[in-house]
N, C-alpha and C positions, 0 to 999 in steps of 0.2 A: 503493499500499499504506499503510495507517495506521501511525503511529508506535506503538511498544510503550510502554504507560503503566506507570510503576513502581507506581502505585496507582490504583484505579478512581476516576473522576471522576463526580460526580453533578450533573446540571443540573436546574433547576426551571423551571416556567412554567405557563401556562394555555392550553388549547386552547379557543378561544371560537367557533370554527366548524369542523365536521368532517363530512365525507361519506365513507363507505366503500362501495366497489363491488366485488362479487365476480363474476368471469367464469370460466366453464368452458372448458376446452380439453382436447383429446385428450392423455393423459398421455405417450404415446410421442412426441408432437411437440415436447415441451419438456423431457423428462427429462435431456437432455444439457446443459441450461442450469444444472442444479443439480449442483454439484461434490460428490463424496463427502467426508466421510461423511454428508452430508445426503440425505434421500430426500423425494420429493414425497409430500404428503398427497393421496390419491385417494378417489374415490367412483364406483363403476360405470365404471371406466376413464378417468375425467376428472380432471385436475388443476385447480387453481384460482389465478388471478391475484387479488390483492387490491390495489386502488388506493385511496390515501387522498388527499383534497383537503382541506386544512385551513389555518387561520390560528393561529399560535401567538403568544401574547402575552407579551412580556418574558421570554424565555428567558435564564437566566443560571446561573452556577455557584452551587450551594447556599451560602447565607451572604451573597451579594451582594444589596444592596437591590434592590427592583423597579425603581427608576429606572435602574439599571445594566444592565437586560436589553435584548434585541434582539427586536423583533417582525417576523414574516415569514410569508409564505405558503410552504407545502410541498406538493408533489404527488410521490407515490412509487408506483412500480410493483414489486410484490413477488409472489413465488410462495409459496404456503403449503407449508411443509416440516416435517419432523420429524427428530429425531436420537435415537439410542438409546444409553443409558448402558451401561457394562459390566455392571451387575446386571440388565439386560434390560428396565428401565423406560424409557419413551420420553417425550419432551417435544417440544411443537410451537412453531413460530415462523415467521418470514417471512424470505425470502432476498431481499435488495434487488437489483433489476436496474438501477434508475435512480431518481434523485431530481432535481427541479427546484425551485429556491427563488429568491425575489427578494431575496436578500441575498448580496453577495459575501463578507462576513464569515462567515456561516453556512456557505456553500459551502466556503470555504477550511478553516475549523476543522472542519466536518463530515467533510471527506475526510481530514484529518490524524488525527481521533479515531475514525472509524468506516468502515464499508464500505457506506455508503448511496449512494455514487456520485453526488454532488452535481453539478449544472450550474446556472449562473446563468441565469435566465429572467425575463421579465415575467409576473406572475400577478396576476389580479383575481379576487375572490370577493365576491359580494354577494347581497342578497335583496330582492325586490320583488313585492308581491302574492302572497306565499306561494310564489314560485318562487326557488330558489337558483341563480345562474348563475355559472359560472367559465370563465375563458379563460386560456390559457398560449401565450406566444410565446417559443420558445427560440432560442438562437444557432444550433444545428445543424439545426433544424426537426424533430428526432426527438421532442422533448418538446411540440410544438404540440398543443393540445387545446382542446376546448369542451364544455361541459356544462350541462344545464338539468334541475333537479330539482324535482319538484312535492311540496311537503311535505304537501299535503292529500289525497293519494290513499289509497285503501283498500289494505291490505296483501294482495296476491294473488300467487301464483306464476304465471309465464308458462305458457302451454299446453304448451310443449314442455320444460318443466322436467324434470330428472332426479330431482327430489325429490318424494315423495308428499304431503308436507305442509309448510306453512310451518315448523312447529316443528322438523322434521328438517333443513330447509335452514339455519335459523338455528343449529342445533346443530353441524352439519358445518362451516359457514362462519364460525363464531364467530371474531372477531378474537383472534388470539394475540398478546398484548402483549410480544413479544420478537423482536429481530432476531437471526438466526444467520448466521455466516460461518465457513468453514473455516479452521483454523489447523494445516495439515498433516493427517495421516491420522487422527489420534486426538484432536484438540481442536477445539473450536469457540469463536469469540469471541462474546460475549453483549452485546446492546444491550438492557438490561432496562428495562421500564416498570413504574412503580408508581403506583397510583391507588386512591382510595377506591371500592371496588366498589359501595357503597351509593349512590354519586353517579353511577354509570354509567347513563345513560338513552339507549338506542339504539332508534330507531324506523324502521320500514320506510317508504321513500319511493318515489315513481315517478320514472322517468327518461324525459323527453320527448325528449331529444337527447344524444347522447354521441359525440364523435369524438376518436380517440386516434391521433395520428401514430405513436406508439411501437408500437401494434398493427400499423399498416400496415408499418412497418419490418421487424418480426420476421417478419410474414406473407410479405413478399417474399423475405426471406433464407432462411426456413425452408420456404417453400411449404406453409403451413398455412392453413386456413380461419380467418376472423376469430373471435376468442374470443366467446362468447355470455354476455350479462349474466344472472346467476341472482338477485342479490339486491343492493339498494342500501339503505343506512340513514343516518340523520343522528343524530349524537351531540351530546347537550346539552353546553353548556360545562362543563369539568371541570379540576381542577388535576392536574398530571402532574409526575412525577420520572422522569428518565432516568439510568440508571447505565451508563457505558461503561468498558471496560477489563478486565473479568472474563472468564476463559475456563473451560471445563469439559472434562473428559476424557470421551470417548465411545468406543463400540465402532467398530472399524475396518471 
């Protein structure tokens, strides 16, 4: 359980490599993974995992010079969720099920300040001849992963996609820059992301290989079919701010 912060803390850094992958899964198979008052974001009876594979350059508390930052790789498994305020308006975010990072300092601090559920792992991420490759070796094996992404592919939906158009897929699966975690029945903790939307450049890429031990693990325990990839994108380098420690009251 994270410690309660007397005031929110803002971290700054730059994401200089980032892949986002959205997988569909039958909503009834995973709805119990999301605690109230959060609810799954669904479309045609499916919920969505959002996986991020990224490298963060020199993350540090706001006001600390860049040389004092920590650079690390981060792989996280999230479900797309929503919460409803008392006035009836809703907001979307991501509920973290697991994170893997190749920094013990980040993992320790992240678990104290957030509910990202960090684990220490070996993570590699690089590009060669237009192909971005990633590999993860975790201590418990659950976070083991391998990924190859072709940045030169044409953006097309898979034949069995539940979306009629790429525009609809990108709209429904749009990355919600906020982590949400319950704080009792009527409050949620926020992990807020701030960025210059004019600099947000996200392009569809092709996935030639993707293996996630995390999916194998939950599939065995839940008895569900493997989640199906719907959309993968690569994000251009961008400066980020993360604010941790704020909560918001929501409807129970």
